[in-house]
N, C-alpha and C positions, 0 to 999 in steps of 0.2 A: 784637561779641563780649566786649570789655571789660566793657561793661555787664551782659551776661548772666552773666558770671563773678562780678562784684561782687554781683549780685542772687542768685545761687546760694549765694555765701559768706555773704550776710546771712541768707538762709532756714536754712542749716545752724547758723549761731551763734545765730540766734534760737531754732531748734529745740532745741539742746542746752541753752541757757540756760532756756528755758521748761519743759523736762521736768524738769530738776533743781528749779526752783522749784515746779513743778506737783505733783511727787511728795513733796516736804516739805510742802507744804500740804495735800495729800490725806491725809498721815499725821496731820497736826494735826487735821482735821476727822474722821478715823476715830476717833482716841483720844477727841475730845469727845464724839462720838456714842455710844461704847461706854460712857464714863462717864455718860452721861445714861440710856442704858438700863438700867444697872446700879443706878441709883438707885432705892431702895425706893419712895420717894413716886411717882415716874413709873410704876413697875410697877404699883403700887396704883391709881393712877388709870386705867391702861390695863384692869386686870381689873374696875374698877368701870365703866367704860363698856361692857365686852363683857357684864356682867351686866345692867346697865340695858338695852342693846340686846335681849337675850333676854327680859327680862320684857315690854318694850313689844311685841316681836313675839308673845309669847304672848297678851297682852291683845288685840292686833289680831285674831289668828286666832280667840280667844273671841267677839270682837265680831261677826265675820263668820260664824261657825257653821257651818251646813250650806249655806250658799250657795257655798261653795268647789267648784270641780269635783273630781271623783272623785280624779283624779291627784294634785292638790295635797293633798287631805286624807289621802290615803295616804302620800305623803312626809311630811307633817307627823306622822303617827303613828309613822312610822318614826324620824324624827329625835327625837322625844320618847322613844321607847324606848330609843335608844342614848344619850342624855342621862342618863335614869334609872340605866343600867348604869354610867355613868362616874362619877355622882354630882358632888359639888363639887370634884373633884381637879383640876380645869382649871387650866392654868398651872403646876402644880408638877411638879417632877420633875428 
C-alpha cells in the first residue's frame, strides 16, 4: 500500500510539473509559429508555391488534353471558371 501511495504521489507531482512546463513550452512554440507565419517572406514563398502548383497543374491538364474522363474535364472547367471570377486576389483579405 505504501508503494502505491508513493507511486500515485509521484504521478500527481510529475503531472503537475509537466503540465506547467508543457504549457509554457507550448506558448513559446505558438508565438514562434505565429511570428514565422506573419513574416512577409514566408507568406510570399507560400503564395509563390501555390501559384507554381496551379501553373504546373494547368500545364499537366493541357498536356493530357481530351484523354481525361468526362467527369474530370467537367470539374476542371468548373474550377477554371471559378478561378477566373476570383482573379488574382488569392490570399489577400
